[in-house]
N, C-alpha and C positions, 0 to 999 in steps of 0.2 A: 415469428417475430424477428428472430435473428438466428444465424447459424453459428453455434459455438465453435465449430471447427475452424471458422475463419479468424478466430481471435485467440484461441489457446495455443500454447507452444507445447507440442507433444514431448513427453520425456524421452530421452535418448535419441531424439531426432536432430537433424541438422537443417535449420531453416534459413531461408534468405529473407531478411527483413523487408526488402523491397517488394516482396510478394504479399505483404500485409498492408491493406489499404488504410489510409489516414482519414478517408471520408465515407467509409461504409456506414450505412444507417439501417441495415436490415430491410424489413418490409415497410419501414416508416419513411414518409416523405417530408413530414413537417413536424415541428415541435408540439403542436397542439394534439397530434395523434398519440403522443406519449404521456399526456397529462394524467389520464386516469391510472395508467400503469405506475407512474411515479408516485402518485398520491397513495395508491394501494400498497406499494412497497414501503413507503414511509411508515404507514400504519403497522404493517407486518413486522418491520424491523424493530419498532418500539416494543411490540409484544414479545418478539423473540429475544430481544436483549433482556427483558424483564425475566423471562424464563431461564435464560442462561445464567443470570446473576443468582437466581434462586436455586437452580440445579447445582451450580458451583463445582462442575467437573471440567469445564472447558474454558479457555480464554481464546480470544480472536485477535490475531495480529494482521493488520492491513498495511501493506507496503506500497507506497506510490513513488515511482520514478518517472522522470520526463525531462525533456529539454526545457530550457527557460521558456516561460509563457505557455507551457504545455497544458495548464489547467489544473494543477494539483490542488491549490488552495481552494478554488471555487468548487471543485468536485467534492472535496472533503466537506466543505461547508454545506453544500446542498444535500448530499447523500445522507449525511449524519445529522441533519437538522431536526429529526424527530426523536432522536435517542436521548436518554437521561444523561445529562452531562456528568453526573456523579459516577457513572459506570463507563466513562469513555475518556481517554487521554490522548492528546496529540503531541508528538515530538517532532521537531524539525532539526535535522542534523546537517550543519554546514561546516565551515572550517573548524577543525578540532582545536581546542584550547591547549595551552602548555601542559596543564594537568592531564588532559586526555592523551596527549602525545607520550606521556610517561607510561602508558599502558599499551597493550596490544590493540589492534584496530577494531576488534569486536567488543571491547570492554564497555565503551560508552553507550552502545545500543543495548547490550545485554542487560545492563542495570536498569533499563527503562522498559523492559518487557512487561506486558499486562499480567496482573494477577488472575487467578481463576475467577470466572464470572464477569470479567471485564473485557472491554474492547480497547486495544492499543493501536494507534495510527502513527506510522512513521512517514513523515513528509520528507522524503529523501531518507536514506538509511545506510547501513553498512555496505550496500552495493555501490556507494560512491567510491569505495576503496578498490573497485575493479572497473570504474567508469572514469571519473575525473582524474584519478591517479594514473590511469592508463594513458589518457590523453596528455597529462602533465606529470610524467614520471619523476620530475624533480621534487614533487611533494613526498614521494616515498623516501627520498634521502633524509628529509626532516624527521622521519620516524625512527632514525638511528637503529635500523635493523642490522644485526651482525652480517658482515660480508658485503654490504651495500654502501659504498662510499660515494657513488655517482650514478646517474641514470644508466650508463652503459653496463653497470653490474647487474641490472635487472634482466633476467632471462625469461623465456616463455614458461619454463618450469615454475618460476616464481608465481606467475598468474594462475597456472593450473593448481598450485598448492592452495592459493586463496579460494578458488572456486570449490575445491575439495573441502576446505575448512568450513566454508559457508554451508555447503550441502550437509555436512556432518552435524553442524550445529542445528540446522533446521530440522533434520531427521530426529535428533534428540528431543527438540521441543515438541514436535508432533507426537512422538511416543509418550510424552508426558502431558498431553492435553491441550497444547497450544495449536490452534488451527491457523494456518498461514495462507493468506491470499495475497498475491503479488500482481500489481497492475503497472504496466508500462504504458503511459499515455502517449500514443504515437501521433505526433503532430507533424504536418508538412512544413518545409522551410518557408513556403509562401505564406501559410497561415501564421507562422511565427512572426514574419515580417509585418503582417497586418495587425497583429496584437501589439507588437512593439510600437508601431505608429499610433495606435489607439492610446497607448500609455503616454506617448509624447504629446499628442494633440489635446488630450483631456486633462485639465489641471488636477482633477480629483484622482487621476491615475499616475501623475508624474512621480509620486513617491515610490512607485513600483519599478521604475526604470533607472538603470545605471549604465555607464559606459562599458562596464565589465560585461554586460549582457551582449553588447556588440562584439566585444573581444572574443567571447566564447563562441559566438555564432560563426566566427571565422574558422572554427574547428569542426564545423558541422559534419563533414564526412568522417573525421576521426571519431567523433562521438557515435555516429551511426554504426561504425565498425565495432566500437567497444560495446554498444548495446547488443548487437547481434551475437557477439561472442559470449556475453553474459547470459543471454537468453538460451543459447545452445548448451551452455555448461551447467546452468543452475535451475532449469525447469525440470522438476521431478514429479513422480506420482504423488508424493506427499505434500509438495509445495510448488504447484505449477505456476508458470507466468501466463498472464493474459495480456495480449497486445490490444489495447483499447483504442479504436479509431478516435482521434481527438480533434479533428478539424471542426466538428459540429458539437459544441458543448452540450447541447440539449440531449443528444444521443449518448454522448460519453457518460453523462450523469445517470441517465436512464439505465444504461447497460451495467455500470458499476453497481448501482443499487440493486438491480435484479440478480446479479451474480452473488452478491453478499447474502441476500434473502434466501436464494436457492441453497447456498452452502449451510446457512444456519438451519434451514428446514431439514436438511439431510442428517443433522445431528440428533434428531429425536429428543429435543429438549422438552422437559416437563417440570412442573412444580413438584417438589418433594412430597411424598405421601406421609401423612402424619400417622404415628403409631396409635395403637388402641389407647394407651395411657394419655397421649397428647389429646386425642379426641375427647376423652372423658374430662380432661382438664378444661378444654375449650367449652364443653357443655356446661360445666360448673360455673365458668366465668360468665357464660351467657345468662344463666339463671340468676346469678348474683347481680349482674348489671341491670337486667330487666326488672328485678324486684327492688332496685335501689330507688328510693324516693327522696 
């Protein structure tokens, strides 16, 4: 169906992001060829989510990063459409508030992590702190970090320390039952242009477009460099990055859904076994209810 080696970023490897295709579709040629697979995965995900909630040992954290118009919102909406909303939360982290700036950069996301048995989705995440801030280092100055009074005070060691802090936090979470899956939706510049024009030409899509989108597009190469560095420094055995080809939304959604189902299947989730005493109590309840007139 598809070659996972073409999308995963190996731990401790140094990759060239340009070697990862934005329009790869595996063995599929058309959207209709993935319909059965997507339907089957939606059903499986619903069942696995229910087991994970009942098992109550793991939580699942899904992280989505992309350029503007990369397809984060629609992918989350389609892939998670079959799950129980009571067991799933979506958080979108954009410009930090004044209160959030009073804390370290990981605070606002850490307090939103999913509880055991639940799925948490970060639509953008703490990785913005090594992406947007790397392209716009003036944002770091606003964080009032000791020793940094201006962008020129930010050294490469500063970024390496941030990568290390993120890796250590994710390793800690994984050791304590949080399964982390990280998806970089890799869209081409041409496809981004097409999607921006669609937002402009369609009145029902106008609300999605701002002039700031175009301003950030001007930093395309800087963002690609920042993404590449992020992938190289934070893809680990316990929390790998997947570079998801995003030019074809139908394949992007199919791929993300299949990877999530595969990961949940690997956890050997099951419903808790009842004790002998619980079984006896259930039997008593059955007898009482069936004899109730």
